[in-house]
VOKELO-318233 format. One record per residue: residue number from 1; residue in one letter; chain; x, y, z of N, C-alpha, C in turn. Coordinates in Angstrom, 2 decimals. Layout:
// VOKELO-318233
- NUM, A, A, X, Y, Z, X, Y, Z, X, Y, Z
...
***
This chain:
// VOKELO-318233
- 1, M, A, -4.05, -8.27, -6.31, -3.82, -9.51, -5.62, -4.96, -9.72, -4.62
- 2, N, A, -5.59, -10.87, -4.71, -6.65, -11.23, -3.78, -6.16, -12.39, -2.92
- 3, T, A, -6.37, -12.29, -1.62, -5.93, -13.37, -0.73, -7.08, -13.88, 0.11
- 4, D, A, -7.09, -15.18, 0.31, -8.03, -15.84, 1.20, -7.19, -16.49, 2.29
- 5, V, A, -7.08, -15.83, 3.43, -6.18, -16.27, 4.50, -6.64, -17.60, 5.10
- 6, E, A, -7.93, -17.79, 5.19, -8.45, -19.01, 5.81, -8.06, -20.25, 5.01
- 7, R, A, -8.17, -20.17, 3.68, -7.83, -21.32, 2.83, -6.40, -21.25, 2.29
- 8, M, A, -5.66, -20.17, 2.64, -4.28, -19.96, 2.20, -4.17, -19.99, 0.68
- 9, I, A, -5.04, -19.20, 0.01, -5.05, -19.09, -1.44, -4.86, -17.62, -1.82
- 10, A, A, -4.00, -17.38, -2.81, -3.80, -16.02, -3.32, -3.96, -16.05, -4.83
- 11, K, A, -4.67, -15.06, -5.36, -4.83, -14.92, -6.81, -4.04, -13.70, -7.24
- 12, I, A, -3.08, -13.92, -8.16, -2.26, -12.82, -8.66, -2.42, -12.71, -10.17
- 13, D, A, -2.18, -11.52, -10.70, -2.27, -11.27, -12.13, -0.93, -11.63, -12.78
- 14, L, A, -0.90, -12.70, -13.57, 0.33, -13.14, -14.20, 0.73, -12.28, -15.39
- 15, M, A, -0.14, -11.40, -15.83, 0.17, -10.53, -16.96, 0.79, -9.21, -16.50
- 16, D, A, 0.90, -8.98, -15.21, 1.47, -7.75, -14.66, 2.98, -7.92, -14.52
- 17, N, A, 3.76, -7.25, -15.38, 5.21, -7.37, -15.37, 5.89, -6.39, -14.42
- 18, K, A, 5.14, -5.59, -13.70, 5.71, -4.57, -12.82, 5.85, -5.03, -11.37
- 19, N, A, 5.39, -6.24, -11.06, 5.43, -6.73, -9.68, 6.12, -8.09, -9.62
- 20, M, A, 6.75, -8.35, -8.48, 7.35, -9.64, -8.20, 6.78, -10.11, -6.87
- 21, Y, A, 6.52, -11.40, -6.76, 5.93, -11.94, -5.54, 6.87, -12.96, -4.93
- 22, I, A, 7.02, -12.90, -3.62, 7.86, -13.83, -2.87, 7.02, -14.40, -1.74
- 23, V, A, 7.14, -15.71, -1.55, 6.45, -16.37, -0.44, 7.47, -16.60, 0.67
- 24, K, A, 7.19, -16.06, 1.86, 8.08, -16.24, 3.01, 7.23, -16.45, 4.26
- 25, D, A, 7.46, -17.55, 4.93, 6.74, -17.88, 6.17, 5.23, -17.81, 5.97
- 26, C, A, 4.75, -18.44, 4.91, 3.31, -18.53, 4.58, 2.68, -17.16, 4.28
- 27, R, A, 3.49, -16.17, 3.92, 2.98, -14.85, 3.54, 3.41, -14.56, 2.12
- 28, L, A, 2.56, -13.91, 1.36, 2.87, -13.50, 0.01, 3.27, -12.03, 0.06
- 29, I, A, 4.53, -11.75, -0.32, 5.07, -10.40, -0.26, 5.15, -9.86, -1.67
- 30, E, A, 4.52, -8.71, -1.92, 4.52, -8.08, -3.24, 5.62, -7.03, -3.28
- 31, H, A, 6.41, -7.04, -4.35, 7.50, -6.08, -4.51, 7.35, -5.41, -5.87
- 32, D, A, 7.29, -4.08, -5.88, 7.19, -3.33, -7.14, 8.57, -3.25, -7.78
- 33, L, A, 8.64, -3.61, -9.06, 9.91, -3.58, -9.78, 10.15, -2.20, -10.36
- 34, P, A, 11.43, -1.76, -10.38, 11.73, -0.44, -10.95, 11.67, -0.48, -12.47
- 35, D, A, 11.49, 0.69, -13.10, 11.48, 0.76, -14.56, 12.84, 0.37, -15.13
- 36, Y, A, 13.92, 0.84, -14.51, 15.28, 0.49, -14.90, 16.06, 0.19, -13.64
- 37, G, A, 16.89, -0.85, -13.69, 17.69, -1.21, -12.53, 17.73, -2.71, -12.36
- 38, E, A, 18.08, -3.13, -11.17, 18.15, -4.56, -10.91, 17.61, -4.84, -9.52
- 39, T, A, 17.07, -6.05, -9.38, 16.53, -6.50, -8.10, 17.18, -7.83, -7.76
- 40, L, A, 17.79, -7.91, -6.60, 18.44, -9.13, -6.13, 17.63, -9.74, -5.00
- 41, V, A, 17.44, -11.04, -5.05, 16.79, -11.76, -3.96, 17.90, -12.51, -3.23
- 42, I, A, 18.14, -12.12, -1.98, 19.20, -12.70, -1.18, 18.61, -13.82, -0.32
- 43, T, A, 19.22, -15.00, -0.40, 18.75, -16.13, 0.38, 19.82, -16.56, 1.38
- 44, I, A, 19.38, -17.05, 2.52, 20.27, -17.63, 3.52, 19.66, -18.96, 3.94
- 45, G, A, 20.42, -20.02, 3.79, 19.92, -21.35, 4.15, 18.76, -21.81, 3.29
- 46, G, A, 18.71, -21.34, 2.04, 17.64, -21.75, 1.14, 16.33, -20.99, 1.32
- 47, K, A, 16.32, -19.99, 2.22, 15.12, -19.19, 2.45, 15.41, -17.74, 2.12
- 48, V, A, 14.39, -17.02, 1.65, 14.55, -15.62, 1.29, 14.84, -14.81, 2.55
- 49, D, A, 15.91, -14.02, 2.48, 16.29, -13.16, 3.61, 15.89, -11.72, 3.35
- 50, R, A, 16.22, -11.21, 2.13, 15.90, -9.82, 1.82, 15.91, -9.61, 0.32
- 51, I, A, 15.40, -8.45, -0.08, 15.38, -8.03, -1.48, 16.17, -6.73, -1.56
- 52, E, A, 17.12, -6.66, -2.49, 17.89, -5.45, -2.70, 17.59, -4.92, -4.09
- 53, T, A, 17.20, -3.65, -4.19, 16.87, -3.04, -5.47, 17.78, -1.86, -5.73
- 54, K, A, 18.39, -1.85, -6.90, 19.20, -0.72, -7.34, 18.45, -0.09, -8.51
- 55, T, A, 18.10, 1.17, -8.37, 17.36, 1.84, -9.44, 18.30, 2.67, -10.30
- 56, K, A, 17.94, 2.76, -11.55, 18.69, 3.55, -12.53, 17.70, 4.51, -13.19
- 57, R, A, 18.25, 5.51, -13.82, 17.41, 6.46, -14.54, 17.91, 6.53, -15.99
- 58, K, A, 17.05, 6.23, -16.93, 17.42, 6.26, -18.33, 17.33, 7.70, -18.83
- 59, V, A, 18.37, 8.13, -19.53, 18.42, 9.51, -20.03, 18.08, 9.55, -21.50
***
């Protein structure tokens, strides 16, 4: 991920399935996704509040 703070531009790799990006308060937050499990994006008042990740292990 490349960011240009002055022009408020971020370049992200759309072919990377291991990351999720969230924009909050003009910041780009990168979140690594687990191999197995679930990721919840919790919103309050239409804005992202937190990310909850539950990881699993495949046997």
